[in-house]
A tleap script that builds the chain and sets N, CA, C and O, in Angstrom:
source leaprc.protein.ff14SB
mol = sequence {
  NMET GLN LEU SER PRO GLY MET THR LEU GLY
  GLN ALA LEU LYS ALA SER ASP VAL VAL GLY
  SER GLY GLY GLU ALA LYS VAL VAL ILE GLN
  GLY GLY GLU VAL ARG VAL ASN GLY GLU VAL
  GLU THR ARG ARG GLY ARG ARG LEU ILE GLU
  GLY ASP VAL ILE GLU VAL GLY ASP GLU ARG
  LEU GLU VAL CARG
}
set mol.1.N position { -0.612 1.386 -26.208 }
set mol.1.CA position { -1.636 1.491 -25.149 }
set mol.1.C position { -1.252 3.310 -24.833 }
set mol.1.O position { -0.145 3.616 -24.390 }
set mol.2.N position { -2.117 4.174 -25.074 }
set mol.2.CA position { -1.661 5.581 -24.716 }
set mol.2.C position { -2.138 5.842 -23.360 }
set mol.2.O position { -3.315 5.649 -23.056 }
set mol.3.N position { -1.235 6.290 -22.505 }
set mol.3.CA position { -1.569 6.570 -21.047 }
set mol.3.C position { -1.942 7.992 -21.024 }
set mol.3.O position { -1.426 8.910 -21.661 }
set mol.4.N position { -3.010 8.033 -20.113 }
set mol.4.CA position { -3.882 9.461 -20.248 }
set mol.4.C position { -3.566 10.119 -19.011 }
set mol.4.O position { -3.551 9.401 -18.012 }
set mol.5.N position { -3.268 11.541 -18.857 }
set mol.5.CA position { -3.378 12.263 -17.493 }
set mol.5.C position { -4.432 11.860 -16.635 }
set mol.5.O position { -5.541 11.643 -17.122 }
set mol.6.N position { -4.224 11.730 -15.401 }
set mol.6.CA position { -5.115 11.472 -14.242 }
set mol.6.C position { -5.175 10.098 -13.925 }
set mol.6.O position { -5.742 9.728 -12.897 }
set mol.7.N position { -4.525 9.129 -14.885 }
set mol.7.CA position { -4.291 7.804 -14.451 }
set mol.7.C position { -3.381 7.690 -13.116 }
set mol.7.O position { -2.509 8.546 -12.970 }
set mol.8.N position { -3.537 6.660 -12.112 }
set mol.8.CA position { -2.564 6.644 -11.233 }
set mol.8.C position { -1.409 5.832 -11.897 }
set mol.8.O position { -1.512 5.174 -12.932 }
set mol.9.N position { -0.386 5.973 -11.193 }
set mol.9.CA position { 1.092 4.850 -11.628 }
set mol.9.C position { 0.607 3.415 -11.735 }
set mol.9.O position { 0.935 2.718 -12.695 }
set mol.10.N position { -0.266 2.913 -10.639 }
set mol.10.CA position { -0.347 1.508 -10.765 }
set mol.10.C position { -1.332 0.974 -12.035 }
set mol.10.O position { -1.199 -0.141 -12.538 }
set mol.11.N position { -2.352 1.975 -12.467 }
set mol.11.CA position { -3.263 1.855 -13.465 }
set mol.11.C position { -2.199 2.100 -14.743 }
set mol.11.O position { -2.303 1.196 -15.571 }
set mol.12.N position { -1.429 2.883 -15.011 }
set mol.12.CA position { -0.640 2.811 -16.278 }
set mol.12.C position { 0.134 1.468 -16.130 }
set mol.12.O position { -0.204 0.565 -16.895 }
set mol.13.N position { 0.932 1.278 -15.418 }
set mol.13.CA position { 1.543 0.076 -15.361 }
set mol.13.C position { 0.931 -1.194 -16.222 }
set mol.13.O position { 1.378 -1.785 -17.205 }
set mol.14.N position { -0.458 -1.397 -15.334 }
set mol.14.CA position { -1.364 -2.353 -15.748 }
set mol.14.C position { -1.947 -2.150 -17.425 }
set mol.14.O position { -2.203 -3.023 -18.255 }
set mol.15.N position { -2.032 -0.735 -17.532 }
set mol.15.CA position { -2.740 -0.632 -18.774 }
set mol.15.C position { -1.720 -0.808 -20.083 }
set mol.15.O position { -2.214 -0.953 -21.201 }
set mol.16.N position { -0.667 -0.794 -19.945 }
set mol.16.CA position { 0.617 -0.862 -20.721 }
set mol.16.C position { 1.202 -2.192 -20.721 }
set mol.16.O position { 2.137 -2.492 -21.463 }
set mol.17.N position { 0.605 -3.075 -19.810 }
set mol.17.CA position { 1.042 -4.399 -19.858 }
set mol.17.C position { 2.484 -4.608 -19.413 }
set mol.17.O position { 3.136 -5.609 -19.707 }
set mol.18.N position { 2.884 -3.703 -18.764 }
set mol.18.CA position { 4.465 -3.778 -18.196 }
set mol.18.C position { 4.217 -4.941 -16.695 }
set mol.18.O position { 5.069 -5.773 -16.381 }
set mol.19.N position { 2.914 -4.750 -15.947 }
set mol.19.CA position { 2.620 -5.707 -15.335 }
set mol.19.C position { 1.406 -6.512 -15.386 }
set mol.19.O position { 0.587 -6.056 -16.185 }
set mol.20.N position { 1.089 -7.424 -14.862 }
set mol.20.CA position { -0.112 -8.239 -15.058 }
set mol.20.C position { -1.165 -8.015 -14.135 }
set mol.20.O position { -2.317 -8.347 -14.414 }
set mol.21.N position { -0.824 -7.409 -12.918 }
set mol.21.CA position { -1.811 -7.357 -12.027 }
set mol.21.C position { -1.946 -6.006 -11.107 }
set mol.21.O position { -1.132 -5.119 -11.367 }
set mol.22.N position { -2.595 -5.835 -10.387 }
set mol.22.CA position { -2.441 -4.499 -9.580 }
set mol.22.C position { -1.477 -4.785 -8.297 }
set mol.22.O position { -0.843 -3.883 -7.749 }
set mol.23.N position { -1.436 -6.342 -7.824 }
set mol.23.CA position { -0.528 -6.749 -6.826 }
set mol.23.C position { 0.855 -6.770 -7.438 }
set mol.23.O position { 1.802 -6.518 -6.694 }
set mol.24.N position { 1.057 -7.022 -8.612 }
set mol.24.CA position { 2.519 -7.010 -9.277 }
set mol.24.C position { 3.014 -5.603 -9.259 }
set mol.24.O position { 4.149 -5.186 -9.032 }
set mol.25.N position { 1.756 -4.870 -9.590 }
set mol.25.CA position { 2.128 -3.315 -9.745 }
set mol.25.C position { 2.950 -2.652 -8.236 }
set mol.25.O position { 3.924 -1.902 -8.167 }
set mol.26.N position { 2.202 -3.208 -7.244 }
set mol.26.CA position { 2.359 -2.839 -5.814 }
set mol.26.C position { 3.677 -3.011 -5.560 }
set mol.26.O position { 4.427 -2.177 -5.054 }
set mol.27.N position { 4.052 -4.521 -6.053 }
set mol.27.CA position { 5.513 -5.037 -5.654 }
set mol.27.C position { 6.478 -4.074 -6.482 }
set mol.27.O position { 7.320 -3.480 -5.809 }
set mol.28.N position { 6.466 -3.887 -7.598 }
set mol.28.CA position { 7.247 -3.426 -8.373 }
set mol.28.C position { 7.685 -1.993 -8.044 }
set mol.28.O position { 8.855 -1.612 -8.088 }
set mol.29.N position { 6.505 -1.150 -7.671 }
set mol.29.CA position { 6.412 0.255 -7.367 }
set mol.29.C position { 6.832 0.451 -6.012 }
set mol.29.O position { 7.562 1.407 -5.747 }
set mol.30.N position { 6.480 -0.291 -5.186 }
set mol.30.CA position { 7.056 -0.022 -3.683 }
set mol.30.C position { 8.551 -0.891 -3.560 }
set mol.30.O position { 9.298 -0.728 -2.595 }
set mol.31.N position { 8.807 -1.668 -4.493 }
set mol.31.CA position { 10.386 -2.025 -4.760 }
set mol.31.C position { 11.329 -1.080 -5.181 }
set mol.31.O position { 12.537 -1.278 -5.314 }
set mol.32.N position { 10.700 -0.019 -5.389 }
set mol.32.CA position { 11.720 1.019 -5.908 }
set mol.32.C position { 12.199 0.888 -7.403 }
set mol.32.O position { 13.212 1.508 -7.726 }
set mol.33.N position { 11.599 0.191 -8.251 }
set mol.33.CA position { 11.892 -0.353 -9.573 }
set mol.33.C position { 11.345 0.613 -10.581 }
set mol.33.O position { 11.637 0.564 -11.776 }
set mol.34.N position { 10.394 1.650 -9.944 }
set mol.34.CA position { 9.917 2.730 -11.068 }
set mol.34.C position { 10.204 4.001 -10.815 }
set mol.34.O position { 10.006 4.600 -9.758 }
set mol.35.N position { 10.760 4.482 -11.977 }
set mol.35.CA position { 10.943 6.066 -12.022 }
set mol.35.C position { 9.908 6.798 -12.694 }
set mol.35.O position { 9.287 6.272 -13.618 }
set mol.36.N position { 9.645 8.095 -12.268 }
set mol.36.CA position { 9.021 8.789 -13.010 }
set mol.36.C position { 9.617 10.182 -13.227 }
set mol.36.O position { 9.889 10.832 -12.218 }
set mol.37.N position { 9.826 10.656 -14.306 }
set mol.37.CA position { 10.625 11.824 -14.495 }
set mol.37.C position { 11.969 11.556 -13.963 }
set mol.37.O position { 12.536 12.581 -13.583 }
set mol.38.N position { 12.676 10.410 -13.821 }
set mol.38.CA position { 13.816 10.169 -13.465 }
set mol.38.C position { 14.007 10.068 -11.918 }
set mol.38.O position { 15.114 9.875 -11.414 }
set mol.39.N position { 12.968 10.197 -11.267 }
set mol.39.CA position { 13.045 10.035 -9.818 }
set mol.39.C position { 12.273 8.708 -9.518 }
set mol.39.O position { 11.252 8.429 -10.146 }
set mol.40.N position { 12.813 7.850 -8.487 }
set mol.40.CA position { 12.312 6.700 -7.800 }
set mol.40.C position { 10.872 7.171 -7.360 }
set mol.40.O position { 10.740 8.202 -6.701 }
set mol.41.N position { 9.744 6.358 -7.753 }
set mol.41.CA position { 8.536 6.717 -7.107 }
set mol.41.C position { 7.882 5.324 -6.757 }
set mol.41.O position { 7.598 4.403 -7.523 }
set mol.42.N position { 7.710 5.429 -5.292 }
set mol.42.CA position { 7.041 4.481 -4.659 }
set mol.42.C position { 5.492 4.489 -3.982 }
set mol.42.O position { 5.041 3.795 -3.071 }
set mol.43.N position { 4.867 5.533 -4.779 }
set mol.43.CA position { 3.213 5.734 -4.578 }
set mol.43.C position { 2.536 5.289 -5.701 }
set mol.43.O position { 2.459 6.075 -6.645 }
set mol.44.N position { 1.902 3.921 -5.823 }
set mol.44.CA position { 1.212 3.578 -6.729 }
set mol.44.C position { 0.123 4.484 -7.172 }
set mol.44.O position { -0.243 4.560 -8.345 }
set mol.45.N position { -0.393 5.183 -6.170 }
set mol.45.CA position { -1.559 6.144 -6.131 }
set mol.45.C position { -1.389 7.475 -6.937 }
set mol.45.O position { -2.310 8.239 -7.223 }
set mol.46.N position { -0.111 7.630 -7.247 }
set mol.46.CA position { 0.436 8.817 -7.851 }
set mol.46.C position { -0.223 9.322 -9.170 }
set mol.46.O position { 0.006 8.739 -10.230 }
set mol.47.N position { -0.918 10.242 -9.112 }
set mol.47.CA position { -1.551 10.827 -10.290 }
set mol.47.C position { -0.646 11.326 -11.363 }
set mol.47.O position { 0.296 12.058 -11.061 }
set mol.48.N position { -0.865 10.986 -12.560 }
set mol.48.CA position { 0.088 11.321 -13.571 }
set mol.48.C position { -0.453 12.535 -14.242 }
set mol.48.O position { -1.648 12.830 -14.204 }
set mol.49.N position { 0.517 13.274 -14.899 }
set mol.49.CA position { 0.043 14.364 -15.708 }
set mol.49.C position { 0.849 14.334 -16.976 }
set mol.49.O position { 1.973 13.835 -16.933 }
set mol.50.N position { 0.319 14.884 -18.242 }
set mol.50.CA position { 0.699 15.039 -19.446 }
set mol.50.C position { 2.261 15.329 -19.247 }
set mol.50.O position { 2.687 16.175 -18.461 }
set mol.51.N position { 3.094 14.483 -20.094 }
set mol.51.CA position { 4.584 14.633 -20.252 }
set mol.51.C position { 5.257 14.023 -19.282 }
set mol.51.O position { 6.475 14.194 -19.222 }
set mol.52.N position { 4.612 13.222 -18.368 }
set mol.52.CA position { 5.233 12.332 -17.582 }
set mol.52.C position { 5.894 11.236 -18.047 }
set mol.52.O position { 5.206 10.544 -18.798 }
set mol.53.N position { 7.268 10.758 -17.801 }
set mol.53.CA position { 7.946 9.771 -18.298 }
set mol.53.C position { 8.119 8.901 -17.282 }
set mol.53.O position { 8.739 9.283 -16.289 }
set mol.54.N position { 7.553 7.455 -17.357 }
set mol.54.CA position { 7.647 6.340 -16.568 }
set mol.54.C position { 8.645 5.422 -17.237 }
set mol.54.O position { 8.638 5.142 -18.435 }
set mol.55.N position { 9.509 4.982 -16.329 }
set mol.55.CA position { 10.516 3.866 -16.549 }
set mol.55.C position { 10.644 2.909 -15.659 }
set mol.55.O position { 10.839 3.151 -14.468 }
set mol.56.N position { 10.527 1.473 -16.252 }
set mol.56.CA position { 10.560 0.368 -15.550 }
set mol.56.C position { 11.306 -0.733 -16.173 }
set mol.56.O position { 10.791 -1.449 -17.032 }
set mol.57.N position { 12.714 -0.904 -15.683 }
set mol.57.CA position { 13.723 -1.799 -16.539 }
set mol.57.C position { 13.993 -1.230 -17.803 }
set mol.57.O position { 14.531 -0.129 -17.920 }
set mol.58.N position { 13.673 -1.874 -18.669 }
set mol.58.CA position { 13.868 -1.412 -20.373 }
set mol.58.C position { 12.566 -0.837 -20.618 }
set mol.58.O position { 12.740 -0.229 -21.675 }
set mol.59.N position { 11.464 -0.682 -20.300 }
set mol.59.CA position { 10.218 -0.067 -20.686 }
set mol.59.C position { 10.407 1.491 -20.356 }
set mol.59.O position { 10.799 2.020 -19.316 }
set mol.60.N position { 10.003 2.055 -21.572 }
set mol.60.CA position { 9.596 3.551 -21.195 }
set mol.60.C position { 8.377 4.111 -21.830 }
set mol.60.O position { 8.072 3.998 -23.018 }
set mol.61.N position { 7.651 4.789 -20.808 }
set mol.61.CA position { 6.204 4.972 -21.252 }
set mol.61.C position { 6.025 6.653 -20.870 }
set mol.61.O position { 6.401 7.263 -19.869 }
set mol.62.N position { 5.379 7.078 -21.953 }
set mol.62.CA position { 4.854 8.688 -21.689 }
set mol.62.C position { 3.419 8.876 -21.574 }
set mol.62.O position { 2.641 8.185 -22.232 }
set mol.63.N position { 3.040 9.754 -20.792 }
set mol.63.CA position { 1.854 10.038 -20.602 }
set mol.63.C position { 1.236 11.138 -21.611 }
set mol.63.O position { 1.709 12.244 -21.350 }
set mol.64.N position { 0.518 11.159 -22.453 }
set mol.64.CA position { 0.151 12.132 -23.448 }
set mol.64.C position { -1.361 12.334 -23.292 }
set mol.64.O position { -1.958 13.123 -24.024 }
savepdb mol mol.pdb
quit
């Protein structure tokens, strides 16, 4: 799945099947388990831009 600029962080996690639901995305993000560009991100509504790198556990996703 390609992640597009303008998606929210929560949408990106669901679209890439890192999480199964929006509720699960909320828990993972607010739990401090998600990094965007190397920084912990706790806002699931954060809009992603081209070149952002999302890391959750062993998963690494890039916005293109």
